[in-house]
PDB file of N, CA, C and O in Angstrom, chain B, residues numbered from 101:
ATOM      1  N   UNK B 101     129.749 146.439 175.590  1.00  0.00           N
ATOM      2  CA  UNK B 101     129.386 145.837 174.315  1.00  0.00           C
ATOM      3  C   UNK B 101     130.046 144.506 174.111  1.00  0.00           C
ATOM      4  O   UNK B 101     131.263 144.398 174.263  1.00  0.00           O
ATOM      5  N   UNK B 102     129.305 143.504 173.780  1.00  0.00           N
ATOM      6  CA  UNK B 102     129.818 142.141 173.573  1.00  0.00           C
ATOM      7  C   UNK B 102     130.636 142.029 172.248  1.00  0.00           C
ATOM      8  O   UNK B 102     130.299 142.661 171.247  1.00  0.00           O
ATOM      9  N   UNK B 103     131.677 141.240 172.275  1.00  0.00           N
ATOM     10  CA  UNK B 103     132.421 141.006 171.040  1.00  0.00           C
ATOM     11  C   UNK B 103     131.741 139.982 170.133  1.00  0.00           C
ATOM     12  O   UNK B 103     132.212 139.710 169.029  1.00  0.00           O
ATOM     13  N   UNK B 104     130.575 139.391 170.635  1.00  0.00           N
ATOM     14  CA  UNK B 104     129.860 138.416 169.865  1.00  0.00           C
ATOM     15  C   UNK B 104     128.495 138.993 169.461  1.00  0.00           C
ATOM     16  O   UNK B 104     127.451 138.390 169.710  1.00  0.00           O
ATOM     17  N   UNK B 105     128.532 140.183 168.829  1.00  0.00           N
ATOM     18  CA  UNK B 105     127.296 140.886 168.489  1.00  0.00           C
ATOM     19  C   UNK B 105     126.396 140.135 167.508  1.00  0.00           C
ATOM     20  O   UNK B 105     125.197 140.405 167.432  1.00  0.00           O
ATOM     21  N   UNK B 106     126.977 139.185 166.753  1.00  0.00           N
ATOM     22  CA  UNK B 106     126.195 138.457 165.770  1.00  0.00           C
ATOM     23  C   UNK B 106     125.904 137.067 166.265  1.00  0.00           C
ATOM     24  O   UNK B 106     125.472 136.233 165.470  1.00  0.00           O
ATOM     25  N   UNK B 107     126.113 136.767 167.523  1.00  0.00           N
ATOM     26  CA  UNK B 107     125.806 135.452 168.069  1.00  0.00           C
ATOM     27  C   UNK B 107     124.346 135.116 167.826  1.00  0.00           C
ATOM     28  O   UNK B 107     123.464 135.939 168.072  1.00  0.00           O
ATOM     29  N   UNK B 108     124.086 133.888 167.337  1.00  0.00           N
ATOM     30  CA  UNK B 108     122.733 133.438 167.001  1.00  0.00           C
ATOM     31  C   UNK B 108     122.371 133.625 165.558  1.00  0.00           C
ATOM     32  O   UNK B 108     121.391 133.049 165.088  1.00  0.00           O
ATOM     33  N   UNK B 109     123.149 134.431 164.826  1.00  0.00           N
ATOM     34  CA  UNK B 109     122.927 134.629 163.383  1.00  0.00           C
ATOM     35  C   UNK B 109     123.572 133.447 162.641  1.00  0.00           C
ATOM     36  O   UNK B 109     124.715 133.085 162.920  1.00  0.00           O
ATOM     37  N   UNK B 110     122.839 132.858 161.706  1.00  0.00           N
ATOM     38  CA  UNK B 110     123.367 131.748 160.899  1.00  0.00           C
ATOM     39  C   UNK B 110     123.418 132.145 159.453  1.00  0.00           C
ATOM     40  O   UNK B 110     122.442 132.667 158.912  1.00  0.00           O
ATOM     41  N   UNK B 111     124.553 131.902 158.812  1.00  0.00           N
ATOM     42  CA  UNK B 111     124.782 132.346 157.445  1.00  0.00           C
ATOM     43  C   UNK B 111     125.342 131.209 156.633  1.00  0.00           C
ATOM     44  O   UNK B 111     126.221 130.479 157.090  1.00  0.00           O
ATOM     45  N   UNK B 112     124.828 131.056 155.418  1.00  0.00           N
ATOM     46  CA  UNK B 112     125.434 130.129 154.434  1.00  0.00           C
ATOM     47  C   UNK B 112     126.228 130.981 153.490  1.00  0.00           C
ATOM     48  O   UNK B 112     125.683 131.899 152.876  1.00  0.00           O
ATOM     49  N   UNK B 113     127.537 130.694 153.354  1.00  0.00           N
ATOM     50  CA  UNK B 113     128.428 131.495 152.556  1.00  0.00           C
ATOM     51  C   UNK B 113     128.731 130.778 151.213  1.00  0.00           C
ATOM     52  O   UNK B 113     129.392 129.740 151.192  1.00  0.00           O
ATOM     53  N   UNK B 114     128.238 131.349 150.107  1.00  0.00           N
ATOM     54  CA  UNK B 114     128.552 130.870 148.787  1.00  0.00           C
ATOM     55  C   UNK B 114     129.577 131.808 148.150  1.00  0.00           C
ATOM     56  O   UNK B 114     129.779 131.755 146.937  1.00  0.00           O
ATOM     57  N   UNK B 115     130.219 132.654 148.932  1.00  0.00           N
ATOM     58  CA  UNK B 115     131.152 133.633 148.391  1.00  0.00           C
ATOM     59  C   UNK B 115     132.345 132.936 147.700  1.00  0.00           C
ATOM     60  O   UNK B 115     132.708 131.799 148.001  1.00  0.00           O
ATOM     61  N   UNK B 116     132.926 133.699 146.755  1.00  0.00           N
ATOM     62  CA  UNK B 116     134.003 133.176 145.937  1.00  0.00           C
ATOM     63  C   UNK B 116     134.971 134.323 145.718  1.00  0.00           C
ATOM     64  O   UNK B 116     134.536 135.426 145.389  1.00  0.00           O
ATOM     65  N   UNK B 117     136.225 134.109 145.881  1.00  0.00           N
ATOM     66  CA  UNK B 117     137.257 135.146 145.761  1.00  0.00           C
ATOM     67  C   UNK B 117     137.353 135.924 147.050  1.00  0.00           C
ATOM     68  O   UNK B 117     137.370 135.323 148.124  1.00  0.00           O
ATOM     69  N   UNK B 118     137.419 137.273 146.981  1.00  0.00           N
ATOM     70  CA  UNK B 118     137.755 138.009 148.224  1.00  0.00           C
ATOM     71  C   UNK B 118     136.575 138.688 148.902  1.00  0.00           C
ATOM     72  O   UNK B 118     136.462 138.561 150.121  1.00  0.00           O
ATOM     73  N   UNK B 119     135.716 139.375 148.236  1.00  0.00           N
ATOM     74  CA  UNK B 119     134.721 140.172 148.875  1.00  0.00           C
ATOM     75  C   UNK B 119     133.725 139.337 149.771  1.00  0.00           C
ATOM     76  O   UNK B 119     133.446 139.693 150.916  1.00  0.00           O
ATOM     77  N   UNK B 120     133.221 138.238 149.195  1.00  0.00           N
ATOM     78  CA  UNK B 120     132.312 137.406 149.983  1.00  0.00           C
ATOM     79  C   UNK B 120     132.980 136.777 151.190  1.00  0.00           C
ATOM     80  O   UNK B 120     132.499 136.958 152.308  1.00  0.00           O
ATOM     81  N   UNK B 121     134.084 136.035 151.007  1.00  0.00           N
ATOM     82  CA  UNK B 121     134.752 135.405 152.127  1.00  0.00           C
ATOM     83  C   UNK B 121     135.208 136.387 153.176  1.00  0.00           C
ATOM     84  O   UNK B 121     135.167 136.062 154.362  1.00  0.00           O
ATOM     85  N   UNK B 122     135.652 137.603 152.786  1.00  0.00           N
ATOM     86  CA  UNK B 122     136.090 138.586 153.792  1.00  0.00           C
ATOM     87  C   UNK B 122     134.919 139.042 154.601  1.00  0.00           C
ATOM     88  O   UNK B 122     135.004 139.123 155.826  1.00  0.00           O
ATOM     89  N   UNK B 123     133.816 139.345 153.941  1.00  0.00           N
ATOM     90  CA  UNK B 123     132.588 139.788 154.713  1.00  0.00           C
ATOM     91  C   UNK B 123     132.131 138.770 155.643  1.00  0.00           C
ATOM     92  O   UNK B 123     131.811 139.087 156.788  1.00  0.00           O
ATOM     93  N   UNK B 124     132.076 137.503 155.208  1.00  0.00           N
ATOM     94  CA  UNK B 124     131.635 136.389 156.058  1.00  0.00           C
ATOM     95  C   UNK B 124     132.582 136.159 157.198  1.00  0.00           C
ATOM     96  O   UNK B 124     132.166 135.794 158.298  1.00  0.00           O
ATOM     97  N   UNK B 125     133.864 136.372 156.945  1.00  0.00           N
ATOM     98  CA  UNK B 125     134.876 136.196 158.039  1.00  0.00           C
ATOM     99  C   UNK B 125     134.638 137.202 159.177  1.00  0.00           C
ATOM    100  O   UNK B 125     134.739 136.853 160.353  1.00  0.00           O
ATOM    101  N   UNK B 126     134.324 138.441 158.817  1.00  0.00           N
ATOM    102  CA  UNK B 126     134.064 139.439 159.843  1.00  0.00           C
ATOM    103  C   UNK B 126     132.801 139.066 160.650  1.00  0.00           C
ATOM    104  O   UNK B 126     132.758 139.226 161.870  1.00  0.00           O
ATOM    105  N   UNK B 127     131.802 138.576 159.950  1.00  0.00           N
ATOM    106  CA  UNK B 127     130.582 138.160 160.722  1.00  0.00           C
ATOM    107  C   UNK B 127     130.896 136.951 161.597  1.00  0.00           C
ATOM    108  O   UNK B 127     130.377 136.869 162.710  1.00  0.00           O
ATOM    109  N   UNK B 128     131.688 136.047 161.161  1.00  0.00           N
ATOM    110  CA  UNK B 128     132.074 134.881 161.989  1.00  0.00           C
ATOM    111  C   UNK B 128     132.937 135.293 163.146  1.00  0.00           C
ATOM    112  O   UNK B 128     132.799 134.758 164.246  1.00  0.00           O
ATOM    113  N   UNK B 129     133.832 136.242 162.921  1.00  0.00           N
ATOM    114  CA  UNK B 129     134.699 136.729 163.989  1.00  0.00           C
ATOM    115  C   UNK B 129     133.875 137.363 165.122  1.00  0.00           C
ATOM    116  O   UNK B 129     134.319 137.376 166.270  1.00  0.00           O
ATOM    117  N   UNK B 130     132.698 137.880 164.815  1.00  0.00           N
ATOM    118  CA  UNK B 130     131.896 138.521 165.804  1.00  0.00           C
ATOM    119  C   UNK B 130     130.661 137.663 166.207  1.00  0.00           C
ATOM    120  O   UNK B 130     129.624 138.186 166.614  1.00  0.00           O
ATOM    121  N   UNK B 131     130.825 136.340 166.075  1.00  0.00           N
ATOM    122  CA  UNK B 131     129.869 135.426 166.644  1.00  0.00           C
ATOM    123  C   UNK B 131     128.872 134.721 165.751  1.00  0.00           C
ATOM    124  O   UNK B 131     128.223 133.781 166.211  1.00  0.00           O
ATOM    125  N   UNK B 132     128.707 135.136 164.455  1.00  0.00           N
ATOM    126  CA  UNK B 132     127.803 134.454 163.598  1.00  0.00           C
ATOM    127  C   UNK B 132     128.311 133.059 163.274  1.00  0.00           C
ATOM    128  O   UNK B 132     129.515 132.820 163.184  1.00  0.00           O
ATOM    129  N   UNK B 133     127.349 132.132 163.099  1.00  0.00           N
ATOM    130  CA  UNK B 133     127.697 130.794 162.611  1.00  0.00           C
ATOM    131  C   UNK B 133     127.708 130.857 161.097  1.00  0.00           C
ATOM    132  O   UNK B 133     126.662 131.071 160.484  1.00  0.00           O
ATOM    133  N   UNK B 134     128.847 130.679 160.489  1.00  0.00           N
ATOM    134  CA  UNK B 134     128.998 130.804 159.009  1.00  0.00           C
ATOM    135  C   UNK B 134     129.415 129.420 158.480  1.00  0.00           C
ATOM    136  O   UNK B 134     130.369 128.806 158.958  1.00  0.00           O
ATOM    137  N   UNK B 135     128.682 128.974 157.506  1.00  0.00           N
ATOM    138  CA  UNK B 135     129.001 127.694 156.845  1.00  0.00           C
ATOM    139  C   UNK B 135     129.336 128.021 155.394  1.00  0.00           C
ATOM    140  O   UNK B 135     128.475 128.462 154.632  1.00  0.00           O
ATOM    141  N   UNK B 136     130.574 127.803 155.026  1.00  0.00           N
ATOM    142  CA  UNK B 136     131.074 128.076 153.697  1.00  0.00           C
ATOM    143  C   UNK B 136     130.859 126.834 152.809  1.00  0.00           C
ATOM    144  O   UNK B 136     131.202 125.719 153.204  1.00  0.00           O
ATOM    145  N   UNK B 137     130.304 127.031 151.634  1.00  0.00           N
ATOM    146  CA  UNK B 137     130.023 125.948 150.725  1.00  0.00           C
ATOM    147  C   UNK B 137     130.812 126.170 149.449  1.00  0.00           C
ATOM    148  O   UNK B 137     130.713 127.234 148.837  1.00  0.00           O
ATOM    149  N   UNK B 138     131.588 125.188 149.043  1.00  0.00           N
ATOM    150  CA  UNK B 138     132.325 125.274 147.803  1.00  0.00           C
ATOM    151  C   UNK B 138     132.420 123.878 147.191  1.00  0.00           C
ATOM    152  O   UNK B 138     132.193 122.880 147.875  1.00  0.00           O
ATOM    153  N   UNK B 139     132.752 123.809 145.913  1.00  0.00           N
ATOM    154  CA  UNK B 139     132.818 122.482 145.263  1.00  0.00           C
ATOM    155  C   UNK B 139     134.244 122.200 144.859  1.00  0.00           C
ATOM    156  O   UNK B 139     135.049 123.124 144.744  1.00  0.00           O
ATOM    157  N   UNK B 140     134.565 120.962 144.644  1.00  0.00           N
ATOM    158  CA  UNK B 140     135.882 120.570 144.151  1.00  0.00           C
ATOM    159  C   UNK B 140     136.048 121.015 142.693  1.00  0.00           C
ATOM    160  O   UNK B 140     137.174 121.269 142.265  1.00  0.00           O
ATOM    161  N   UNK B 141     134.983 121.114 141.937  1.00  0.00           N
ATOM    162  CA  UNK B 141     135.046 121.539 140.552  1.00  0.00           C
ATOM    163  C   UNK B 141     135.328 123.041 140.435  1.00  0.00           C
ATOM    164  O   UNK B 141     135.892 123.492 139.438  1.00  0.00           O
ATOM    165  N   UNK B 142     134.938 123.807 141.446  1.00  0.00           N
ATOM    166  CA  UNK B 142     135.172 125.251 141.387  1.00  0.00           C
ATOM    167  C   UNK B 142     135.543 125.740 142.808  1.00  0.00           C
ATOM    168  O   UNK B 142     134.746 126.372 143.501  1.00  0.00           O
ATOM    169  N   UNK B 143     136.816 125.411 143.212  1.00  0.00           N
ATOM    170  CA  UNK B 143     137.262 125.828 144.568  1.00  0.00           C
ATOM    171  C   UNK B 143     137.404 127.375 144.592  1.00  0.00           C
ATOM    172  O   UNK B 143     137.510 128.041 143.562  1.00  0.00           O
ATOM    173  N   UNK B 144     137.398 127.882 145.811  1.00  0.00           N
ATOM    174  CA  UNK B 144     137.586 129.307 146.044  1.00  0.00           C
ATOM    175  C   UNK B 144     138.905 129.758 145.435  1.00  0.00           C
ATOM    176  O   UNK B 144     139.916 129.069 145.577  1.00  0.00           O
ATOM    177  N   UNK B 145     138.913 130.893 144.766  1.00  0.00           N
ATOM    178  CA  UNK B 145     140.150 131.399 144.170  1.00  0.00           C
ATOM    179  C   UNK B 145     141.245 131.600 145.149  1.00  0.00           C
ATOM    180  O   UNK B 145     142.423 131.491 144.806  1.00  0.00           O
ATOM    181  N   UNK B 146     140.876 131.899 146.395  1.00  0.00           N
ATOM    182  CA  UNK B 146     141.923 132.127 147.425  1.00  0.00           C
ATOM    183  C   UNK B 146     142.749 130.847 147.654  1.00  0.00           C
ATOM    184  O   UNK B 146     143.875 130.920 148.146  1.00  0.00           O
ATOM    185  N   UNK B 147     142.213 129.720 147.311  1.00  0.00           N
ATOM    186  CA  UNK B 147     142.959 128.471 147.474  1.00  0.00           C
ATOM    187  C   UNK B 147     144.144 128.362 146.502  1.00  0.00           C
ATOM    188  O   UNK B 147     145.052 127.555 146.702  1.00  0.00           O
ATOM    189  N   UNK B 148     144.116 129.197 145.435  1.00  0.00           N
ATOM    190  CA  UNK B 148     145.192 129.154 144.440  1.00  0.00           C
ATOM    191  C   UNK B 148     146.140 130.301 144.563  1.00  0.00           C
ATOM    192  O   UNK B 148     147.044 130.434 143.739  1.00  0.00           O
ATOM    193  N   UNK B 149     145.971 131.174 145.597  1.00  0.00           N
ATOM    194  CA  UNK B 149     146.799 132.362 145.773  1.00  0.00           C
ATOM    195  C   UNK B 149     147.954 132.032 146.711  1.00  0.00           C
ATOM    196  O   UNK B 149     147.817 131.332 147.714  1.00  0.00           O
ATOM    197  N   UNK B 150     149.113 132.588 146.315  1.00  0.00           N
ATOM    198  CA  UNK B 150     150.277 132.509 147.194  1.00  0.00           C
ATOM    199  C   UNK B 150     150.119 133.479 148.333  1.00  0.00           C
ATOM    200  O   UNK B 150     149.338 134.421 148.198  1.00  0.00           O
ATOM    201  N   UNK B 151     150.801 133.322 149.442  1.00  0.00           N
ATOM    202  CA  UNK B 151     151.831 132.363 149.774  1.00  0.00           C
ATOM    203  C   UNK B 151     151.213 131.019 150.173  1.00  0.00           C
ATOM    204  O   UNK B 151     150.065 130.924 150.606  1.00  0.00           O
ATOM    205  N   UNK B 152     152.042 129.996 149.999  1.00  0.00           N
ATOM    206  CA  UNK B 152     151.662 128.638 150.422  1.00  0.00           C
ATOM    207  C   UNK B 152     152.465 128.206 151.583  1.00  0.00           C
ATOM    208  O   UNK B 152     153.610 128.628 151.740  1.00  0.00           O
ATOM    209  N   UNK B 153     151.893 127.358 152.423  1.00  0.00           N
ATOM    210  CA  UNK B 153     152.585 126.798 153.586  1.00  0.00           C
ATOM    211  C   UNK B 153     153.744 125.998 153.065  1.00  0.00           C
ATOM    212  O   UNK B 153     153.602 125.159 152.176  1.00  0.00           O
ATOM    213  N   UNK B 154     154.912 126.277 153.642  1.00  0.00           N
ATOM    214  CA  UNK B 154     156.178 125.535 153.273  1.00  0.00           C
ATOM    215  C   UNK B 154     156.461 125.656 151.771  1.00  0.00           C
ATOM    216  O   UNK B 154     157.176 124.834 151.199  1.00  0.00           O
ATOM    217  N   UNK B 155     155.889 126.697 151.136  1.00  0.00           N
ATOM    218  CA  UNK B 155     156.096 126.957 149.707  1.00  0.00           C
ATOM    219  C   UNK B 155     155.688 125.782 148.793  1.00  0.00           C
ATOM    220  O   UNK B 155     156.186 125.629 147.677  1.00  0.00           O
ATOM    221  N   UNK B 156     154.768 124.967 149.315  1.00  0.00           N
ATOM    222  CA  UNK B 156     154.235 123.842 148.539  1.00  0.00           C
ATOM    223  C   UNK B 156     152.817 124.160 148.027  1.00  0.00           C
ATOM    224  O   UNK B 156     151.874 124.182 148.817  1.00  0.00           O
ATOM    225  N   UNK B 157     152.660 124.402 146.740  1.00  0.00           N
ATOM    226  CA  UNK B 157     151.321 124.706 146.184  1.00  0.00           C
ATOM    227  C   UNK B 157     150.306 123.624 146.449  1.00  0.00           C
ATOM    228  O   UNK B 157     150.628 122.438 146.389  1.00  0.00           O
ATOM    229  N   UNK B 158     149.084 124.018 146.741  1.00  0.00           N
ATOM    230  CA  UNK B 158     148.015 123.041 146.945  1.00  0.00           C
ATOM    231  C   UNK B 158     146.784 123.748 147.508  1.00  0.00           C
ATOM    232  O   UNK B 158     146.909 124.762 148.194  1.00  0.00           O
ATOM    233  N   UNK B 159     145.641 123.234 147.230  1.00  0.00           N
ATOM    234  CA  UNK B 159     144.398 123.852 147.641  1.00  0.00           C
ATOM    235  C   UNK B 159     144.239 123.975 149.158  1.00  0.00           C
ATOM    236  O   UNK B 159     143.499 124.830 149.646  1.00  0.00           O
ATOM    237  N   UNK B 160     144.954 123.094 149.909  1.00  0.00           N
ATOM    238  CA  UNK B 160     144.888 123.137 151.365  1.00  0.00           C
ATOM    239  C   UNK B 160     146.067 123.832 151.994  1.00  0.00           C
ATOM    240  O   UNK B 160     146.199 123.815 153.218  1.00  0.00           O
ATOM    241  N   UNK B 161     146.942 124.452 151.195  1.00  0.00           N
ATOM    242  CA  UNK B 161     148.161 125.093 151.689  1.00  0.00           C
ATOM    243  C   UNK B 161     148.125 126.610 151.533  1.00  0.00           C
ATOM    244  O   UNK B 161     149.074 127.268 151.959  1.00  0.00           O
ATOM    245  N   UNK B 162     147.117 127.184 150.963  1.00  0.00           N
ATOM    246  CA  UNK B 162     147.097 128.625 150.690  1.00  0.00           C
ATOM    247  C   UNK B 162     146.895 129.460 151.921  1.00  0.00           C
ATOM    248  O   UNK B 162     145.910 129.274 152.636  1.00  0.00           O
ATOM    249  N   UNK B 163     147.789 130.370 152.188  1.00  0.00           N
ATOM    250  CA  UNK B 163     147.717 131.212 153.373  1.00  0.00           C
ATOM    251  C   UNK B 163     146.561 132.118 153.441  1.00  0.00           C
ATOM    252  O   UNK B 163     145.940 132.276 154.492  1.00  0.00           O
ATOM    253  N   UNK B 164     146.248 132.739 152.306  1.00  0.00           N
ATOM    254  CA  UNK B 164     145.092 133.659 152.293  1.00  0.00           C
ATOM    255  C   UNK B 164     143.808 132.952 152.572  1.00  0.00           C
ATOM    256  O   UNK B 164     142.957 133.455 153.305  1.00  0.00           O
ATOM    257  N   UNK B 165     143.650 131.742 151.971  1.00  0.00           N
ATOM    258  CA  UNK B 165     142.404 130.963 152.242  1.00  0.00           C
ATOM    259  C   UNK B 165     142.342 130.625 153.711  1.00  0.00           C
ATOM    260  O   UNK B 165     141.269 130.744 154.303  1.00  0.00           O
ATOM    261  N   UNK B 166     143.434 130.209 154.339  1.00  0.00           N
ATOM    262  CA  UNK B 166     143.396 129.897 155.766  1.00  0.00           C
ATOM    263  C   UNK B 166     142.974 131.098 156.594  1.00  0.00           C
ATOM    264  O   UNK B 166     142.248 130.956 157.579  1.00  0.00           O
ATOM    265  N   UNK B 167     143.442 132.321 156.182  1.00  0.00           N
ATOM    266  CA  UNK B 167     143.090 133.533 156.937  1.00  0.00           C
ATOM    267  C   UNK B 167     141.596 133.839 156.804  1.00  0.00           C
ATOM    268  O   UNK B 167     140.908 134.092 157.793  1.00  0.00           O
ATOM    269  N   UNK B 168     141.100 133.810 155.530  1.00  0.00           N
ATOM    270  CA  UNK B 168     139.717 134.213 155.280  1.00  0.00           C
ATOM    271  C   UNK B 168     138.712 133.167 155.722  1.00  0.00           C
ATOM    272  O   UNK B 168     137.531 133.475 155.882  1.00  0.00           O
ATOM    273  N   UNK B 169     139.174 131.897 155.927  1.00  0.00           N
ATOM    274  CA  UNK B 169     138.245 130.849 156.364  1.00  0.00           C
ATOM    275  C   UNK B 169     138.256 130.681 157.906  1.00  0.00           C
ATOM    276  O   UNK B 169     137.548 129.817 158.423  1.00  0.00           O
ATOM    277  N   UNK B 170     139.001 131.442 158.603  1.00  0.00           N
ATOM    278  CA  UNK B 170     139.018 131.369 160.051  1.00  0.00           C
ATOM    279  C   UNK B 170     137.660 131.570 160.660  1.00  0.00           C
ATOM    280  O   UNK B 170     136.911 132.443 160.221  1.00  0.00           O
ATOM    281  N   UNK B 171     137.319 130.784 161.665  1.00  0.00           N
ATOM    282  CA  UNK B 171     136.089 130.897 162.458  1.00  0.00           C
ATOM    283  C   UNK B 171     134.855 130.439 161.632  1.00  0.00           C
ATOM    284  O   UNK B 171     133.729 130.660 162.077  1.00  0.00           O
ATOM    285  N   UNK B 172     135.028 129.822 160.469  1.00  0.00           N
ATOM    286  CA  UNK B 172     133.893 129.336 159.690  1.00  0.00           C
ATOM    287  C   UNK B 172     133.889 127.867 159.614  1.00  0.00           C
ATOM    288  O   UNK B 172     134.933 127.233 159.768  1.00  0.00           O
ATOM    289  N   UNK B 173     132.721 127.279 159.375  1.00  0.00           N
ATOM    290  CA  UNK B 173     132.604 125.851 159.104  1.00  0.00           C
ATOM    291  C   UNK B 173     132.609 125.758 157.564  1.00  0.00           C
ATOM    292  O   UNK B 173     132.420 126.750 156.860  1.00  0.00           O
ATOM    293  N   UNK B 174     132.830 124.551 157.084  1.00  0.00           N
ATOM    294  CA  UNK B 174     132.800 124.390 155.632  1.00  0.00           C
ATOM    295  C   UNK B 174     132.314 123.045 155.231  1.00  0.00           C
ATOM    296  O   UNK B 174     132.403 122.071 155.978  1.00  0.00           O
ATOM    297  N   UNK B 175     131.777 123.004 153.989  1.00  0.00           N
ATOM    298  CA  UNK B 175     131.307 121.737 153.466  1.00  0.00           C
ATOM    299  C   UNK B 175     131.509 121.789 151.944  1.00  0.00           C
ATOM    300  O   UNK B 175     131.434 122.853 151.329  1.00  0.00           O
ATOM    301  N   UNK B 176     131.760 120.644 151.370  1.00  0.00           N
ATOM    302  CA  UNK B 176     131.912 120.563 149.942  1.00  0.00           C
ATOM    303  C   UNK B 176     131.024 119.368 149.459  1.00  0.00           C
ATOM    304  O   UNK B 176     131.250 118.216 149.828  1.00  0.00           O
ATOM    305  N   UNK B 177     130.012 119.700 148.624  1.00  0.00           N
ATOM    306  CA  UNK B 177     129.129 118.653 148.207  1.00  0.00           C
ATOM    307  C   UNK B 177     129.807 117.705 147.210  1.00  0.00           C
ATOM    308  O   UNK B 177     129.186 116.747 146.750  1.00  0.00           O
TER     309      UNK B 177
END
């Protein structure tokens, strides 16, 4: 059995908070192409959750967001 069982599947991720991003992360981990879309006006809640890299708060320093965004592409309109 291939570890890329979802290879060729393309998904647009509008998920916000935990359930959506976690589900899309699993699909991306197993080969799906996932594009996460979020806006600067309403960033993903995981960007505001601790822990932060080097204990410096910021939307690009959130550890949980980094974990849940692994293997995904992203765009912000």
